N, C-alpha and C positions, 0 to 999 in steps of 0.2 A: 258454427250456428248463425243462422240469420239474424240481422237487426234490422229495423225499419221505424218510423216515427209515425204516429196517430195520423199525422196530416198525408204522410204518404200512403198510408193504407187506404185512408180514405179517398184519396185521389184516383188511386188504383181501382176500386171498389166502382167509384164512380164512371171510370172509362169502360170496365167491364160492363156496368149496368146500361150505358149508352153505346154500347157495341164498339168501342172505339178503342181498347186494350188490344185487339187482335181482331182478326176476321169475324163477323157475325155468328159463325157456326162456333168458332171457338170459344168466344166468350159466352154462347149460350152453354155451351158444356163447363165451362168455368162455373156459372151459376148453378148447373144442375149438382157438380162435384160439391161445390160449398153448401149446396143444401141438403147435403146429407151428412152433416157434422154430428159424430158421435156427442160430445160434449155441448148437449144444449141445455147447460145448466148457467149460462152466463148471461149475455143479451137476451137470448131466446124465452128465457124463464118467465120474463115479464111481457110477453107478446102471448096474444090468444093461439092457442096450438092450431088454429084454423087460418092462421096468417104466414104466407109463406117468409121464409128467413135464410138467407145464404152467408153465412159467416166462417170466420178463420178464429180461433182461439188460440192464445199462447199463455203459457205459464212456466215461470222458474221460482224458487222458493221465496225470493223477494219481489215479486210481481207477475200480475195476471193482467191479462190484454184481450179484447174481442173487437172484431171491426164485422160488421154486416149490413146487408142489403135488407131493409124491410120491405116486404111488398103487401102493405095495407092501402087503405083508401087512399092515402097518401103517403105514398112510398118515400121512403129516406134512406139515408146512411148514417151510420153511427160508428164511431170509433172510441174506445173508453181503454185506456193503460192505466195502471197503477205502479208505482215503482217504491223502492226503498221503504217496503213495508216489515215492520215488526213482526207480524204474524206469519210465520211462516210455514207455518202446518200444510199438510195436503189434505184438507177436510173441507166438506163443502160448506161450513159456516166460517172459512177464512174471511179474513176482513176485506180483502181485495175482492173475492167472491162476492160477498154481500153487497159492497159498493157498487160493483158492475151491475148486478140485479136491481138495485134500488133506483139507480139512472136511469137503467132502460125502461123501468115503471114509469117512471116519473116523466122520460118522454114520449112515451106511447100515449099515456093518460093526457099529458097537454095536446098532444097533435089530434087525438081522436076522442075529444071529449062525451062523442055519443056511443062511443064502445068502450066504456072503461073496463079495464082487465086488472083483478087481482088473482095471482095463482092460489089454488086450493091449500089449504093449512099444512094437510098432509103431503104435498107435492115433491118436498125434500126425500122421502124413502124410495122416488123412483130416480132419483139422480144418478147418472152413469159413475162406474167406479173403477179404480185403476190409478196407476202411479203416473208421476209427471216424469220430464227430463232428469229433473234433480231429485225428484221426489220417490218412489219407488215403490 
């Protein structure tokens, strides 16, 4: 199983965004693939649905992570990892999932005060479902 750091993921996403990780065509293809993420309930959750997000989610029992390129009016790259979580449930309200969503919302609303976004209260009922590597 691959392991990487938040700094390395941020650097990789920046290189992809700037078309320096590989050829421009390959970088565009990587962005397209990352833009079709099934698990869109982490960083993407707190970003308006009309804004493009290219992300890579990771999850283990004791950790959650998401790294993304956000194509908003002021594009940015964000990487959030959790580790050593006490809450190891594979539920949408897992403490790591909640923390990543909150951090994402804080970043979006700070960088885009003219376009504040708060997900609808019932958005959780539409979250993707399924197990993880260790989950089930």
